[in-house]
N, C-alpha and C positions, 0 to 999 in steps of 0.2 A: 180467430182463424189466422194462422200464420201464412202471410202471402209473400214472405221474403225467403222463398225457397230456391231461387235460382238467380244467377248473375252471369254477366258476360264482361269480358274485357276485350278491348280492341287495340290492335297495333297497326298503324298505317305509315306509309312513306308518302309524305306530302311535298309537292313542288308547287310553291305559290308564285304568282306573278307579282309585279311591283305594286299592285293594288291590294294584295293580300288574298286574291281569289285562287282557289284550287278546285280541280274537278278530276273525277275518275282516279283518285288516289288509291293505290293497291293496299288492301287491308286484310288482316287475319282476325277473326273473331274467336276468342277462346271461351268455352262454356264451363260453368262450375260443376256440371254433371259429367264432365270428362269427355272422352272421345277426341277425334282429330279436330283441329281448328277449321272453321269455315272460311272460305275466301269471299270477299265482298269489295266494294269500293265506297269512297266517301267523297263528298263535295262540300264546299263551303266558302266562307269569307272570314278572315281574321283582320281586325283593325288594331294597329299598334300605335299608341300615343304616349310618348315618353317611355316609360317602362311598363305601361298598362296594356292589357290585351282584352278585347271584347270580340264577339262574333258568334257565328253559328256554324254547326257541322251537321250535315245530313248523310246518314248512312243508307246505301241502297237497300230497298226493301223495307225500310222503317219509315213510316210517315211522320213520326214525331222528331222534330229537329232537336239537336243538342245545343243548348244556349250557354255560352260562356258568361258566367255572372261576375267573375272577378279574376283577374290574372296578373301576374307580374313576371317580367323578364329579369333574369340574373345572368348577365354575360351571354353565354351560348346556350343557355337552357331557360325554361319557363315552367311555371306551375299555375294551374287554374282550377277553380271550382266550377262545375257545370250543373245544369238541371236538364232533365228530359222528362216532360210530363211531371209526375209526382216523385221522380227519382233524382237523387243528388249524386254527383260523381266527382272524380278528381282526374285531371289530365296532367301529364308531364310531357313537355316538348324539348327535344334535344336537337341542336343544330349540328 
């Protein structure tokens, strides 16, 4: 059985405090089935140590948090691998 029939991408504007905490970030969720994007919010915590990023992101309405498994900062941008339940994802962060 093919269970990989849909996917979502999310785009958020995040404003973090000095501790890396953010809440109620405005987001749009884009769906592979098409249609207009949905609006939602996200909250979470990012920890930056040297050039490494870890943390969690929770999207409103989704009880399973996104966990950052490994990330690196490169100047004003960053990329990281995430897991959410049994799904693996990729994020790009632009300052």
